[in-house]
MIGU-92771 format. One line per 2 residues: number of its first residue (from 1); for each residue x, y, z of C-alpha. Coordinates in steps of 0.25 Angstrom, whole numbers, plus 5000, padded with zeros to 4 digits. Each point is the difference from the previous one (the first is absolute). Example, Ala and Ser with C-alpha at 12.3 -4.5 7.8 and 13.67 -1.06 7.14 Angstrom:
BEGIN
1	5049,4982,5031; 5006,5014,4998
***
This chain:
BEGIN
1	5016,4997,4942; 4997,5002,5013
3	4987,5007,4998; 4992,4987,4996
5	5006,4991,5013; 4994,5012,5008
7	4988,5000,4992; 4995,4986,4996
9	4991,4996,5011; 5004,4985,4997
11	5013,5003,5004; 5004,5000,5016
13	5010,5010,5007; 5008,4988,5008
15	5009,4993,4990; 5013,5005,5001
17	5010,5007,4990; 5012,4996,4995
19	5010,5005,4989; 5009,4991,4992
21	5016,5003,4999; 5001,4994,4985
23	4987,4993,4991; 4987,4999,5008
25	4995,4986,4992; 5013,4994,5007
27	4995,5000,5015; 4986,4994,4995
29	5009,4989,4992; 5009,4997,5011
31	4990,4998,5011; 5004,4986,5007
33	4992,4988,4994; 4994,4996,5012
35	4992,5012,5001; 4985,5001,4994
37	5001,5015,4996; 5010,5008,4999
39	4995,5012,5006; 4996,4991,5013
41	5017,4998,5002; 5003,5014,4997
43	4990,5005,5010; 5006,4990,5010
45	5013,5004,4998; 4999,5014,5002
47	4993,4997,5014; 5012,4991,5005
49	5010,5010,4994; 4996,5013,5006
51	4995,4994,5013; 5013,4991,5001
53	5012,5009,4995; 4993,5014,4999
55	5008,5000,4987; 4989,5004,4990
57	4987,5007,5002; 4985,4995,5000
59	4991,5009,4994; 4985,4999,4995
61	4994,5006,4988; 4991,5006,5008
63	5012,5008,5009; 5007,5000,4987
65	4991,5008,4992; 4996,5009,5014
67	5017,5004,4997; 4997,5003,4986
69	4988,5011,5003; 5009,5006,5012
71	5005,5010,4990; 5015,4998,5004
73	4998,4998,5015; 5004,4986,4999
75	5006,4992,4990; 4996,4987,4996
77	5007,4989,5003; 5000,4985,4995
79	5007,4987,5003; 5010,4999,4991
81	5002,4984,4993; 5010,4995,4991
83	5000,4988,4992; 5015,4995,5002
85	5007,4988,4992; 5005,4990,5010
87	5014,5002,4996; 4997,5015,5006
89	4993,4999,5011; 5010,4988,5007
91	5013,5010,4995; 4994,5014,5005
93	4988,4996,5010; 5005,4988,5007
95	5016,5001,4997; 5000,4987,4995
97	5005,4993,4986; 4989,4989,4994
99	5003,4994,4988; 4986,4995,4998
101	4986,5001,5003; 4990,4987,5004
103	4991,4995,4990; 4987,5006,5008
105	5004,5014,5003; 4998,5010,4990
107	5009,5008,4991; 5000,5014,5008
109	4998,5002,5016; 4991,5011,5002
111	5009,5010,5009; 4992,5009,5009
113	5008,5010,5007; 4999,5015,5001
115	4990,5009,4995; 4995,5009,4987
117	4996,5014,5002; 4992,5009,4992
119	5001,5017,4997; 4987,5003,4994
121	4995,4988,4991; 5014,4995,4995
123	5010,4991,5007; 5011,5010,5004
125	5010,4988,5008; 5001,4989,5009
127	5004,4996,5015; 5010,4989,5004
129	4996,4992,5012; 5007,5009,5011
131	4995,5014,4993; 4984,4993,5000
133	5005,4995,5016; 5003,5015,5002
135	4988,5006,4995; 4992,4989,5008
137	5006,5005,5013; 4997,5015,4996
139	4984,4996,4997; 5001,4989,5013
141	4996,4989,4991; 5011,4990,5003
143	4996,4987,5005; 5011,4992,5002
145	5015,4997,4993; 5015,4996,5002
147	5011,5012,5003; 5014,4994,5002
149	5008,5008,5007; 5015,4999,5004
151	5002,4994,5014; 5008,5006,5012
153	5012,4992,5001; 5000,4994,4985
155	4990,4992,4991; 4986,5004,4997
157	4987,5000,5006; 4987,4999,4994
159	4987,5009,5006; 4986,4996,4997
161	4992,5011,5000; 4986,4996,5007
163	4992,5014,4998; 5000,5015,5002
165	4997,5002,5014; 4998,5014,4997
167	5000,5009,4987; 4996,5016,5000
169	5002,5009,4989; 4998,5014,5001
171	5000,5010,4988; 5003,5016,5003
173	5005,5012,4993; 5011,5008,5004
175	5009,5010,4991; 4992,4999,4990
177	5003,4984,4997; 4992,4988,5005
179	5005,4991,5011; 4997,4988,5007
181	5003,4992,5013; 5000,4986,5000
183	5000,4993,5013; 5002,4984,5000
185	5000,4989,5008; 5004,4986,4995
187	5002,4989,5008; 5005,4986,4997
189	5006,4987,5004; 5015,4995,4996
191	5003,4989,4991; 5012,4995,4994
193	5013,5002,5003; 5016,4997,4997
195	5011,5003,5011; 5002,4999,5015
197	4995,5011,5005; 4989,5000,5010
199	4989,5009,4993; 4992,4997,5014
201	5008,5011,5007; 4995,5014,5004
203	5011,5009,4993; 4999,4990,4987
205	4985,5000,4999; 5002,5016,5001
207	5010,4999,4988; 4991,4992,4994
209	4988,5007,4999; 5006,5013,4995
211	5009,4995,4990; 4984,4994,4995
213	4996,5013,5003; 5010,5006,4990
215	4996,4989,4988; 4985,5004,5002
217	5005,5014,5000; 5009,4996,4986
219	4987,4994,4993; 4993,5012,5002
221	5009,5008,4995; 5003,4992,4987
223	4984,5002,4997; 5000,5015,5004
225	5012,5002,4990; 4992,4992,4989
227	4988,5010,5003; 5008,5012,4998
229	5007,4996,4988; 4987,4996,4993
231	4990,5008,5007; 4989,4991,5001
233	4994,5001,5013; 5003,4985,5002
235	4998,5001,5017; 4988,5008,4998
237	5004,5012,5007; 4989,5009,4993
239	4988,4993,5006; 5005,5001,5013
241	5003,5016,4998; 4986,5000,4995
243	4993,4992,5011; 5008,5008,5010
245	5002,5013,4994; 4989,5001,4990
247	5002,5017,4999; 5015,4998,4996
249	4997,4988,4991; 4990,5009,4992
251	5010,5009,4997; 5012,4992,4996
253	4991,4986,4994; 5003,5006,4985
255	5015,5001,5002; 5003,4988,5010
257	5008,4995,4989; 5010,5012,5002
259	4998,5001,5016; 5001,4986,5004
261	5014,4998,4997; 5004,5011,5010
263	4992,4992,5011; 5009,4996,5013
265	4997,4988,5008; 5004,5000,5015
267	5001,4985,5005; 5000,4995,5014
269	5000,4984,4999; 5001,4990,5011
271	5003,4987,5001; 4997,4990,5009
273	5006,4985,5000; 4988,4992,5007
275	5004,4987,5000; 5015,4995,5000
277	5006,4987,4994; 5000,4986,5009
279	5015,4998,4998; 5010,5009,5002
281	5011,4997,4986; 5000,4993,4989
283	5007,4986,5001; 5004,5000,4985
285	5007,5015,5003; 5013,4999,4999
287	5008,5006,5013; 5012,5001,5004
***
């Protein structure tokens, strides 16, 4: 089916690609009544969720078709959207119990999080929001988002991702296996917090930066494990190897699905807290 989408002169390569969990017609039926076109609403939601949380991907048709044509060098990704009942959305996403919905609201909520990925031309699996952000860390496409971490001395604190200051992925070949060196520098601000510990002191800031680094590592590792399990190149490792080491890629591209799971990833991640909160503790937290 993707051939007409790529060859028809009337179609552009700019629309976003979405894959529905469940029945696709429910996605179009349950767009809010105030929006004139469901497609316009979905486009706006993809851009807001992808740029605001980095919990899903933003993939245009042209890029999706290019990934399909890459012969396994990178698995095509698409935004995952699921029409959920109000009860399920409130309970599983918001953690609330809602007895009834408002009259002006649709029967279902369009929950947009995570991503679908293909292997060849078939759906191979799903990524949740954390796994998706793990992929985006490696690709250098994380735009924003919140990471909640334990605060030194008790309580929790939120870290707002501002930008990726530096990203460098260097592929190589060692002992008959591919390896990748990822250098990542992330910058952000402190946001909400609970507890009476002052996070602005030098030791606390350093400890927090170390913990945030570990949480980013966890997100990357979650996605890396999914890639190994499914043997679908969701990180685009083959494309990176083809760009940097074309002579090696030519030798392994026919059996990349077997070679790729043996790849080793070396990570060097640095998190820098740029701005601290204007208050040193939460006045609502219970303390001694």
